[in-house]
C-alpha positions in Angstrom: 46.2 38.7 -186.3 46.6 40.6 -189.6 47.9 44.1 -188.9 49.5 42.9 -185.6 51.5 40.1 -187.2 54.8 42.1 -187.3 54.6 42.6 -183.5 53.8 38.9 -182.6 56.1 35.9 -182.1 55.5 32.3 -181.3 57.3 29.7 -179.3 56.7 26.0 -179.0 57.4 23.2 -176.5 60.6 23.7 -174.5 61.2 27.1 -176.2 57.9 28.3 -174.9 58.7 27.1 -171.4 62.1 28.8 -171.5 60.5 32.1 -172.7 58.0 32.2 -169.9 60.7 31.5 -167.3 63.0 34.2 -168.8 60.1 36.7 -168.7 59.3 35.9 -165.1 63.0 36.2 -164.2 63.2 39.7 -165.7 65.6 38.7 -168.6 63.2 39.6 -171.4 61.7 42.8 -169.8 62.1 46.2 -171.3 63.9 47.1 -168.1 66.3 44.3 -167.2 65.4 42.6 -164.0 62.2 44.6 -163.3 60.0 43.1 -160.6 56.6 44.1 -161.9 56.6 41.5 -164.6 56.8 38.6 -162.0 53.5 39.9 -160.5 52.0 40.1 -164.0 52.9 36.5 -164.7 51.4 35.3 -161.4 48.2 37.4 -162.1 47.9 35.9 -165.6 48.1 32.4 -164.1 45.6 33.3 -161.4 43.2 34.5 -164.1 43.7 31.4 -166.2 42.9 29.2 -163.2 39.7 31.2 -162.4 38.5 30.7 -166.0 39.3 26.9 -166.1 41.9 27.6 -168.8 45.0 26.1 -167.0 45.3 22.4 -166.8 48.0 20.3 -164.9 50.8 21.0 -167.5 50.2 24.7 -167.8 49.8 25.1 -164.0 53.1 23.2 -163.5 54.8 25.5 -166.1 53.6 28.7 -164.5 54.6 27.5 -161.0 58.0 26.8 -162.4 58.3 30.2 -164.0 57.1 32.0 -160.8 59.7 29.9 -158.8 62.4 31.0 -161.2 61.4 34.6 -160.8 61.5 34.5 -157.1 64.8 32.6 -157.0 66.3 35.1 -159.5 65.5 38.0 -157.1 66.5 36.1 -154.0 69.7 34.4 -155.2 71.1 37.1 -157.6 71.3 40.8 -157.7 69.3 41.1 -161.0 66.7 43.3 -159.3 68.5 45.0 -156.4 69.5 48.3 -158.0 66.7 50.6 -159.1 66.2 50.5 -162.9 63.0 52.5 -163.7 62.1 56.1 -163.4 59.8 55.6 -160.5 62.3 53.4 -158.5 65.2 55.7 -159.1 63.2 58.7 -158.1 62.1 57.0 -154.9 65.7 56.0 -154.2 66.9 59.6 -154.6 64.1 60.9 -152.4 65.2 58.6 -149.6 68.8 59.8 -150.0 67.8 63.5 -149.7 64.9 63.2 -147.2 65.7 60.1 -145.3 62.6 58.3 -144.1 59.7 59.0 -146.4 57.0 58.3 -143.8 54.5 61.1 -143.6 56.3 63.3 -146.2 54.0 65.6 -148.2 54.2 65.0 -152.0 53.1 67.7 -154.4 52.2 66.4 -157.9 52.3 69.2 -160.5 50.6 67.9 -163.7 49.0 64.6 -164.3 51.5 62.7 -166.5 51.6 58.9 -166.5 55.2 58.7 -165.2 54.4 61.2 -162.4 51.5 59.0 -161.4 53.7 55.9 -161.3 56.3 57.7 -159.2 53.7 58.9 -156.7 52.3 55.4 -156.4 55.9 54.1 -155.7 56.4 56.9 -153.1 53.1 56.1 -151.3 54.1 52.4 -151.2 57.2 53.4 -149.2 55.2 55.5 -146.6 54.9 58.9 -148.2 52.0 60.7 -146.6 49.6 63.4 -147.9 49.4 64.0 -151.7 48.6 67.4 -153.2 47.7 67.5 -156.9 47.9 70.7 -158.9 46.8 70.5 -162.5 45.4 72.9 -165.1 42.4 70.6 -165.5 40.6 70.5 -162.2 38.7 67.4 -163.1 41.9 65.4 -163.7 43.5 66.8 -160.6 40.4 65.7 -158.5 40.6 62.2 -160.2 44.2 61.6 -159.2 43.7 63.2 -155.7 40.8 60.8 -155.0 42.9 57.9 -156.1 45.6 58.8 -153.6 43.2 60.1 -150.9 44.8 63.5 -151.5 43.9 67.1 -152.2 43.2 68.7 -155.6 44.1 72.4 -156.2 44.2 74.7 -159.2 47.4 76.3 -160.5 46.6 79.6 -158.7 47.4 77.7 -155.4 50.8 76.4 -156.6 52.8 78.6 -154.3 50.8 77.6 -151.2 51.1 73.9 -152.1 54.9 74.3 -152.7 55.3 75.7 -149.1 53.7 72.5 -147.7 55.6 70.0 -149.8 58.7 68.0 -149.0 58.9 66.5 -152.5 57.6 67.8 -155.8 56.9 65.6 -158.8 56.6 67.8 -161.9 55.2 66.2 -165.0 53.0 68.6 -166.9 52.7 68.9 -170.7 53.3 72.6 -170.7 55.6 74.1 -173.4 57.5 76.2 -170.8 58.7 76.0 -167.2 55.8 76.2 -164.7 58.0 76.4 -161.6 60.3 79.4 -161.6 63.3 80.5 -159.6 61.5 83.2 -157.6 58.8 80.9 -156.5 61.2 78.2 -155.2 63.5 80.8 -153.6 60.6 82.4 -151.7 59.4 79.0 -150.6 62.8 78.0 -149.2 63.5 81.4 -147.6 60.5 80.8 -145.4 61.7 77.3 -144.4 65.5 77.4 -144.3 65.9 74.2 -142.3 63.7 72.1 -144.5 65.0 71.0 -147.9 62.8 70.6 -150.9 63.3 67.8 -153.4 62.1 68.5 -157.0 61.9 65.7 -159.5 61.3 67.0 -163.0 60.1 64.3 -165.4 58.4 66.5 -167.9 59.5 67.1 -171.5 60.1 70.0 -172.0 61.3 70.7 -168.4 58.8 72.1 -165.8 61.5 73.6 -163.7 63.3 76.8 -164.7 67.1 76.1 -165.2 68.1 78.4 -162.3 66.1 76.3 -159.7 69.0 73.9 -159.6 71.3 76.6 -158.1 69.1 77.6 -155.2 70.3 76.6 -151.8 68.1 74.0 -150.2 66.6 72.9 -153.6 67.6 69.4 -154.7 66.7 68.9 -158.4 66.7 65.7 -160.4 65.5 65.7 -164.0 65.1 63.0 -166.7 68.8 63.3 -167.7 69.8 62.5 -164.0 67.3 59.7 -163.8 68.4 58.2 -167.1 72.1 58.2 -166.1 71.3 56.3 -162.9 69.1 53.9 -164.7 71.8 53.1 -167.3 74.3 52.6 -164.5 71.9 50.2 -162.7 71.2 48.2 -165.8 74.9 47.8 -166.4 75.3 46.4 -162.9 72.3 44.1 -163.4 73.7 42.8 -166.7 76.5 41.1 -164.8 73.8 38.9 -163.1 72.5 37.5 -166.4 74.6 34.3 -166.5 73.5 33.4 -162.9 69.9 34.0 -163.7 70.1 32.0 -167.0 71.6 29.1 -165.0 68.6 29.2 -162.6 66.2 29.2 -165.6 67.9 26.1 -167.1 68.0 24.3 -163.7 64.3 24.8 -163.2 63.5 23.9 -166.8 65.3 20.6 -166.4 63.2 19.8 -163.3 60.1 20.7 -165.4 61.2 18.6 -168.3 61.7 15.6 -166.0 58.2 16.1 -164.6 56.9 16.3 -168.2 58.6 13.1 -169.1 57.0 11.4 -166.1 53.6 12.7 -167.2 54.2 11.5 -170.7 54.8 8.0 -169.5 51.7 7.9 -167.4 49.6 6.5 -170.3 52.1 3.7 -170.9 52.1 2.7 -167.2 48.3 2.8 -167.2 48.0 0.7 -170.4 50.5 -1.8 -169.0 48.4 -2.2 -165.8 45.2 -2.5 -167.8 46.7 -5.2 -170.0 47.9 -7.1 -167.0 44.5 -6.8 -165.2 42.7 -8.0 -168.3 45.0 -11.1 -168.5 44.6 -11.7 -164.8 40.8 -11.7 -165.0 40.8 -13.9 -168.1 43.0 -16.5 -166.5 41.2 -16.3 -163.2 37.9 -17.1 -164.9 39.4 -20.0 -166.7 40.9 -21.4 -163.5 37.7 -21.0 -161.4 35.7 -22.7 -164.2 37.9 -25.8 -163.8 37.3 -25.7 -160.0 33.5 -25.5 -159.6 33.5 -27.0 -156.1 35.5 -24.2 -154.5 33.6 -22.3 -151.8 33.3 -18.5 -151.6 36.2 -17.9 -149.2 38.5 -20.1 -151.3 37.6 -18.2 -154.5 38.3 -14.9 -152.8 41.7 -16.2 -151.6 42.6 -17.2 -155.2 41.5 -13.9 -156.6 43.5 -12.0 -153.9 46.6 -14.1 -154.8 46.2 -13.3 -158.5 46.0 -9.5 -157.7 49.0 -9.7 -155.4 51.1 -11.5 -158.0 50.3 -9.0 -160.8 51.0 -6.0 -158.5 54.3 -7.4 -157.4 55.3 -8.3 -160.9 54.5 -4.8 -162.2 55.9 -2.8 -159.3 59.5 -3.0 -160.4 59.0 -2.3 -164.1 56.7 0.7 -163.5 59.0 2.1 -160.8 61.9 1.8 -163.2 60.0 3.5 -166.0 59.3 6.5 -163.8 62.8 6.7 -162.6 64.3 6.5 -166.2 61.8 9.2 -167.3 63.4 11.4 -164.7 66.8 10.6 -166.1 66.0 11.8 -169.5 65.5 8.3 -171.0 61.7 8.5 -171.4 61.6 7.9 -175.2 63.9 4.9 -175.2 62.2 3.3 -172.2 58.7 3.8 -173.6 59.6 2.2 -176.9 61.4 -0.7 -175.2 58.5 -1.3 -172.7 55.9 -1.3 -175.5 58.0 -3.8 -177.5 58.6 -6.1 -174.6 55.0 -6.1 -173.4 53.4 -6.1 -176.8 51.6 -2.8 -176.3 50.4 -0.5 -179.0 52.4 2.5 -180.2 51.4 5.8 -178.6 52.6 9.2 -180.0 52.1 10.6 -176.5 55.2 8.7 -175.3 57.4 11.6 -176.4 58.3 10.1 -179.8 
């Protein structure tokens, strides 16, 4: 790990289980309560299963974490308010434009945040996408991804006239969309507003665009203010989500305790079966005149006696494991039945 050591951390046992559950619930995300991380956890487990790298314990843990994540979003408000640039931008677009179905999105520039925002808009029904970029190759690449149209900067005015929503995210050192261009566009369509979301640094929109009638402008400062407000609201949900995490972890721990006692139960039954066979052979050797059916009845009786005698102890062992008494019960059972010590019994 060498050069990456400063960025790594390690958890063990219950701390590892708790960490995974907190991540899935959105408590340890860069953006509190974000929903993408739950999908990433599910995808990681799916990949592990496909490679044969997830056994019964890891599978149970991942299922616990995914269940925590789903419950956190269904039973609390940890993820209800937008708390990312893309989600806030989409929320504002719906406030200004209403239903986004079929709306034309103009992407000016090929920045990463712009791409994520357009993907979020398309997921909510936005229609055609027009990409304008200084590099035609990059514009064509993004346009193909969204089944859209790629144009050079010389067509920016025409593209603006067709757009309902503009996502500006170039790397230009100066504004690329000026007041005159926006004013001329809106003068030709007075009854059709234009939403411009500027997520470039420095800004892609000239300062005066914000003052033009019919132009609705949102920049990174506006987005950040909304994000901070949403995160503050989400923070109030943390105790409720943490309670869900602990509840599911307790269920997982009880399951683990039961699994840990499985070798003890198996050894107990094997010991009993060995003794049954030994005593049965001795008894049958003293009764050489018994016919086949009689021998079968005696063997059946011996099996039934062993099963009935072991049923209650093994049932109690499993029940006590679920009550958090696995270690004590394992030690007591091994001492009572003369079984060997096993570290796997949670000692």
